PAKE-332227 format. One record per atom (N, C-alpha, C): y, x, z. Coordinates in pm, whole numbers, plus 50000, padded with zeros to 5 digits. Layout:
BEGIN
YXZ ...
% end
This chain:
BEGIN
959398454809466 958538450809568 957478442809521 956268441509610 955068436609555 955408422209508 954848415609413 954878400809383 953528393909394 953298383909479 952098375209455 951878370409335 950688369309306 950238362509187 949458349309232 949958338209207 949308324609260 948638316909155 947658307609199 947088298109095 948328287009079 948618287708957 949788279608915 949088261608905 950228252408903 949978240308890 950218236308743 949178232808678 949228231108545 949268215008486 949038206508602 948948191908581 949488184708688 949928173408667 950478164508772 949758162108877 948418159608875 947638157008991 946648166209004 946998178708992 945968190909028 946008197909143 944738196909200 944778201309336 944158217509326 943198221909223 942558233209200 942718236509044 942448247809035 942378252808878 941278261708866 940418264608761 939388271008741 940058284208676 939708295408736 940008308108681 938908312108589 939168310008464 938208311408360 937918326208337 938868335608323 938578349508317 939888358808350 939748367908406 940918377808416 941198385708290 942258386708223 942608394308101 942968409408139 943258411308276 943488425108317 942588427408439 942328441408456 941408444808560 942038449908685 941568450008794 942048455108917 942368471108883 943728474308910 944308488108894 944968489408750 944818479208659 945318481608519 947118478608555 947688486908456 949278483808452 949428471608394 950378465208444 950898454208366 952498453908346 952948448108263 954338446308227 954798431008205 956028427608263 956528412908266 955968405708102 955358395108109 954828389607970 953548392207934 952908402107993 951578403307981 950468392608018 949698391207942 948718380007979 947848383408094 947788377108210 947038381308317 945578375008324 945608361108315 944328355708328 944568340308272 943148333908252 943078321308182 942688311308304 943438300408292 942988290808383 942808275708286 941668268708366 941078255908293 941458246008405 942118235208318 942268223308412 942258210708322 941688201108356 941708188408278 941258193108135 940278200808127 939598203908004 940698212807909 941658217107958 942528226107880 942758239607943 942698249507846 942718263907915 944108268307873 944638275707965 946118281607956 945978296307999 946908304107944 946938319207974 948288320008033 948098325708145 949218327308228 949408341108234 951058344608222 951578358008193 951998363508349 952268376708341 952758383208445 954178383508477 954618380108602 956268377908604 956968392908653 956358403308654 956718414608706 956088427008645 956708439708640 956178452008600 955398457608717 954308464508710 953468471208818 952048471508783 951308472708891 949818472108884 949058461908934 947978455408881 947258444608913 946488449209065 946638445509170 945958448509295 945448436609372 944678439509454 944308430009549 943688417009504 942938418709403 942388405009315 941508397009439 941458386709464 940698379509554 939728368209505 940108366109371 939298353509308 938718360409184 937468355109155 936808360709039 936648350408947 936188355608809 936018347108689 935038337008752 935598324108690 934528310708707 935008304408832 935928309108938 935978303209054 937218291109046 936788281509110 937788271109156 938728275309253 940148275809241 941068281709343 942158270409377 942478267009493 943518259809527 944708262309459 945628252409426 946888254409374 947698261109472 948718272409452 949328278909530 948768290609611 947458291209593 946928302509669 946878315509603 947318326209687 947438340009628 946068343609570 946208348009451 944748355409401 944958370009368 946218375309355 946268389609329 947808393509355 948138405909357 949418409709399 949668421609284 951008420109223 951458429309147 952268439109203 951748451709240 952238462609308 953068474209257 953718480509313 954388494209258 953328503309223 952108504809297 950938514809257 949838509009247 948868514709211 947578509509186 946578512509307 947248515109416 946568518109559 945848502709587 944788505209650 944098492009706 943888481009593 943648486109479 943458476709361 942378465809390 941328471109485 940278461609501 940258454509603 941138458109701 941228454009830 941828437709841 940918429609882 941298415309900 942438412710010 943578405109984 944418401810075 943968394110194 944678391710293 944388383510394 944518368610339 943718359010388 943728347110333 944988339910351 945648332710248 946748327610258 946588313210230 947658306010294 947678292810320 948208287310188 947628278310128 948228271910002 949838269910024 950468271109914 951898265909926 952088254709833 953328248309856 953458236609761 953288239309624 952758230809546 952358235409415 953728235709331 954178245909273 955378247009206 955318238909060 956428236809012 956478228408885 956268238808767 955618232308672 955288240308551 956698243208490 957258255608455 958268261008399 957948272308293 958848274308211 958678284808100 958408298508194 959218299908291 958958312308374 957888316108434 956898302408458 955618305708527 954678308708418 954738301608323 953768305108197 954468301308063 954088309807979 954588304107845 953478302807747 952328302707817 950998299507739 951038287507653 950308286907550 950158276607466 948738269807495 948588255307512 947158251907552 946348253607444 945148256507479 944098258907367 943428246307330 942418247707239 941728236107196 940928231507321 940538221007340 939778212907446 938328223507460 937918223907583 936908233807594 935688226507536 934698231707450 933778224907400 932388222807505 931748213007495 930718211507581 929248218207524 929278221507400 928368229607345 928828242207285 928158253507286 928458267007237 928938268207097 928518258807022 929058259306871 929248245406810 929978243506705 930178230006670 928848225306576 928908214306577 927708207506492 927848207106364 929028208306304 929318206206166 929898220806083 929428230806169 929728244206099 931238248006127 932098241706183 933468246506201 933318256106300 934598265106289 934888274206401 935778268906495 935358266906605 936308262806713 936978273706785 938378274206791 939288283306830 940578278406870 941128285106973 942588281507023 943388283406911 944538275606905 945678277506813 946298292706810 946148296806939 946818311406939 945918321706884 944628320506922 943668329206860 943568327806730 943698316406662 943758315806521 944798322506449 945988321106510 947398325206450 947028342206461 946798345806579 946628362906595 945418369106494 944538362206491 943428364906391 943878367006244 944698355706217 945088354906071 946048367106056 946938368806158 947938378906145 947238393306133 946158393806190 945578407106181 944298410006105 944268396805993 943208397405901 941798396405957 941798391406075 940138391906134 939638381606104 938248379406076 937468369206051 936658364006175 937298351106238 936508347206331 935078342406327 934638339706180 933308337706150 932508349806213 932938360806200 932108372806266 931608373206409 932518364506500 932128362106637 930868352106633 930968341106544 929778332806537 928618340206509 928698348406388 927678354006356 927148364706437 927918369706540 927528378406653 926888372406764 926918357706760 926448348406869 927358347306992 928598349806968 929658347307068 929778331807074 929698325407203 929848312107212 931248306407171 931488294207125 932818287707114 933038280707224 934358276607242 935498279907147 935988293307185 936698299607081 937278314007097 938658314407135 938968322507227 940348324107289 940808339607258 941938341307296 942678354007256 941848364907310 941318363607430 940448375407485 939278378807410 938838368407327 937638372407229 937948379007100 939458382307096 939708391006987 939328404306986 939418409207126 939078422007149 937458425607097 936778414907137 935188418407080 935208416906926 936118409106869 936158408106723 936538420906671 937578426806729 938208440306668 937078451806667 936108449606783 935098460706780 933878459406684 933998447506610 932858446206530 933128449906389 932438460206325 932768465706195 932978456506093 933788460606011 934258448505894 933188450405785 932928438905732 931978439805630 932348447905503 931468455905462 931588465505351 931128460605218 931608465605103 931268462904977 929708470804964 928828465904889 927728473104879 927748489404832 926958495904908 927208511604899 928118517104955 929248508005021 930188515305077 930048514005239 930318525305291 930648525805451 931358513905515 931198509605630 931778500405689 933138506905765 934358501205776 935408505805831 935538501705977 935578510106082 935578507806201 936818501406242 936898490106321 938378485106356 938618491206504 939818496506514 940178502306636 940318491206739 939678493906847 939788483006960 940538488207080 940958499807087 941548502907219 942858511007200 943718509607293 945138516207267 945528520807412 946248532207409 947068539607519 948298541707469 949338538407556 950688540807523 951378551007630 952228557907603 952798567507704 954318568307678 955248573807744 956438577907742 957028590607805 957508599007749 958208611207825 959518614607766 960248623807838 961578627607809 961348636607680 962498634407586 962678642607477 963478656907522 963928657307628 964958668707661 963968682007657 962758682207706 962258695107702 961838701107565 961498693007470 961258694707333 962468699907279 963468692207283 964738693407205 965298708807251 965378709407394 965898724307434 964998733807388 963758733307404 962848743207338 963178748307201 963258736907111 963578737506979 965258744706957 966078741307025 967398746407008 967458761907076 966648762807170 966708776907221 966048786107130 964788783107061 964188791406959 965168795306839 965798782406800 967048784406711 967938792806724 968698791806849 969838800306891 969398814906942 968098819007001 967778829707059 967168840206935 966418831106854 965708840006765 965788835506616 966728827906585 966868821606464 965668817606394 964708811506484 963478806706454 963698789906440 963278783506329 963388770706306 962208764906328 962008755106420 960788749106440 960628735006414 960038730406308 960028716906232 959338707506344 959788695306372 959208686206476 957848684806472 957368681606348 956008679806305 954948692406332 955578703706326 954768716706374 954518715706500 955608712506592 955578710806739 954658699906779 954748688806723 953868677806752 952288681406726 952038687306605 950698690206556 950218698506637 950868710306685 950328721006772 949918713706902 950958705706960 950608700607103 949608691207106 949518683006989 948588673306977 947108679406968 947078688806887 945618695506879 945578701006998 946228710007056 945758715207180 945608706107298 946218695107298 945728685307421 944318678107360 944278676707249 942778668407195 941818678307222 941948692507206 940948703107217 940518702207352 941488702707443 941468702707592 940528691607659 940998680907594 940328666507633 938788665807598 938568670707479 937138667807418 936438681107398 937078694607397 936318706107390 935868707707242 936718702207146 936418702007028 936608716506956 935668722806865 935798736006828 936858738106716 936948726806641 937828726006543 938668713006541 939918713406535 940878702206531 941598700806389 941588691706304 942278690006184 943138678306203 944638681406195 945378669506224 946368667206090 946068654406064 946598648205935 948048643505968 949008650505958 950518647906000 951058639705893 951728629305926 952328622705818 953728616405862 954588610805776 955868604705815 956188594805728 957318583705793 957288573305715 957838575805554 958368586705508 958878592105401 957738594605294 956318594605340 955138596705260 954798610905286 955648622305331 955158634705333 954088635805435 953098645605410 952018647505504 951408659405475 950388663705567 949528676905540 948528675705643 947448682105580 946278683105673 946218698105731 946298698705865 946508711905919 945418716006014 944778727905978 943438730206061 943908742606188 943438734606299 943618742506438 945288745906441 946188738006427 947518741906447 947968746506589 947228745106686 947378750706821 947228764206816 946358769106722 945968782706704 947168792106627 947978785506574 949138793006488 950388792606573 951108803506562 952458805006630 953458794906554 954198789706647 954938778306591 956048783506483 956248796906483 957168801106387 956478804606249 954998801706253 954318804406128 953708790206071 953788788605943 953418776905882 952018776205913 951408762105966 949918762705999 949118762405865 947868766305870 946838766205763 946698753205713 946858750905584 946528735305549 945038736005476 944378725905502 943058722805447 942748711405381 941578712005331 940858700305239 939878693705319 939598698405452 938768693305534 939128677905592 938148669605633 938598657905680 939158658605803 940098648405823 940918650205973 940268646006071 940398651906201 939978648506321 941018638406392 942258638406360 943068629406404 944448627706315 944868616406323 945758612706248 947298610606337 948378617706291 949478617906366 950818615106298 951118602706311 952418597006269 953798602506339 954638608406266 955878611906324 956928601606287 957398593006377 958258582606350 959598584006418 960028595406444 961188598406528 962358595406459 962378597906321 963548598906234 963548583206151 962778574806225 962838561806144 963038549506257 963058539506219 963348525706301 962048522906349 961008528406328 959598521706358 959308530206508 958588524406593 958208530006713 956908531306715 955958526206660 954558526406652 953818519806529 952788524706477 951908519406366 950578517706409 949938507806361 948488503806375 947968500306239 947578511406161 947248508606002 945848509105985 945068514006102 943498516906085 943118530806060 943688535505946 943358550205909 942018553305895 941308542905822 939928546405791 939058549205927 939528544906032 938618545206152 938818558806221 939908566506215 940328579006260 941118575406397 940788583506507 941758581706614 943188585306570 944238577306598 945468577206528 946688578806650 947558587206634 948478588306716 949798587006663 950768577006729 952048576206656 953068580706767 954188589306716 955198593006800 956388588406766 957208578506845 958438575606798 959358579306893 960658573206879 961848577306966 962588564407026 962828564607150 963658554507190 964588560007294 965818562107256 966938567007335 966568582507345 966528586607478 966128600007520 964598601707545 963718593807501 962308592907531 961448592707404 960348598907415 959448598407317 958398587707352 957928579307243 957068568207281 955798571707209 954658570907268 953478577507219 952448564307216 951718562307117 950698552907105 949578558007046 948388555407111 947278562207065 946188550307060 945638549106930 944658539406882 943308548206877 942258541806934 940988548606924 939778538506943 938548543106903 937388533706926 936348540207011 935348532907030 934328539307131 933628550707050 933538549606911 932808561206846 933748573506844 935108574106897 935768585406861 935758593507007 936308587007136 936288593907236 935858583407337 935488590507463 935348583207566 936808579607640 936748569707727 938098564607771 938768575007847 937928583007930 938608592608011 939068604807926 938538607407829 939068615907724 940208612107664 940358599707612 941568596307541 942758594707647 942458593107783 943628593107867 944038607207903 943018616307910 943258631107917 944218636307791 943898631907686 944618635707573 946008632207580 946248619807587 947568613307583 948498618607703 947728620607827 948488626107954 948808640107912 947938649007853 948058663507809 949108664307714 949178657807608 950178657207519 951388655307568 951738645107664 953018641007720 953358652207803 952628658107880 953158669407973 953498682607888 952858685307779 953278696507666 954738692907616 954978681007578 956148677607520 957318677507625 957008673007734 957918673607835 958358687607889 957478696207874 957828711207943 956998721907855 957478722407716 956968732107632 956668747107665 957608752607743 957558765407778 956308767207874 956348758707957 955188759208065 953688761407988 953418755007856 952378754807801 952148764707702 953318770507661 953338779907552 953298796907613 953718797507733 953958810007798 952738817407854 
% end
């Protein structure tokens, strides 16, 4: 059932909170624990988490607004319908006590009065510093790009989109900034592989099926004339396959020395569920397994695909894996 998102009480004598910025947009899918928005009170910024799975809808407060404590500012719904429709005005309710269930956010550094420090220091929240260090990101690049301090977790998305500094004479490595995840049943693909083996004594390696369907979905989404898929697995085995969707699954796809269009990690026989290694700036798909489901993670940047193309690619691949015969007949 829908769950109201309210302005929390983060201080003992707080009547209102300033909604610094939404970290999710209307219509976005959210999961329990996802960061929804940042709130400023008493010169401290807190990140507030989602308390349910669903879609962010009925957003009624915007970035920078002062909102009374207890007022409904959005709804987490079962669908993305009415994502932008504002709810009827709600009377403020009693301010809830701050509990771990309400938010597990860590207070960030005090909000600076000036956009930059006077002594050259980088001002950032502890969480932003920790995540930047874990990902090997240089917060100084934000300062060089003119982004105002202090930096918060939301600024890391901007940082990831800034090309890394390259050695003289070497091209910069593009940092992947966007990600799409999907899940579909393994049953269709498993039944198809078993049927081919039993009916025609044809053994289809999972890598061949993944490469063929990924190439087909990528071609349909982008209208690419040639698709070279670099298939790899955790054991280090890999190959560059040219247009594997043009080859019958019973035939070994043509290997090539051409540059890859797409990187595909098959993680189904490992303990891994996804990878994010950069792969020299190539769009990267990882396929892992979770029970009876395939887990797909697609990392890409603005230079790779448009958002609509990336969504169409992942959706098309999921449909192919869920019902192979429908797409092969």
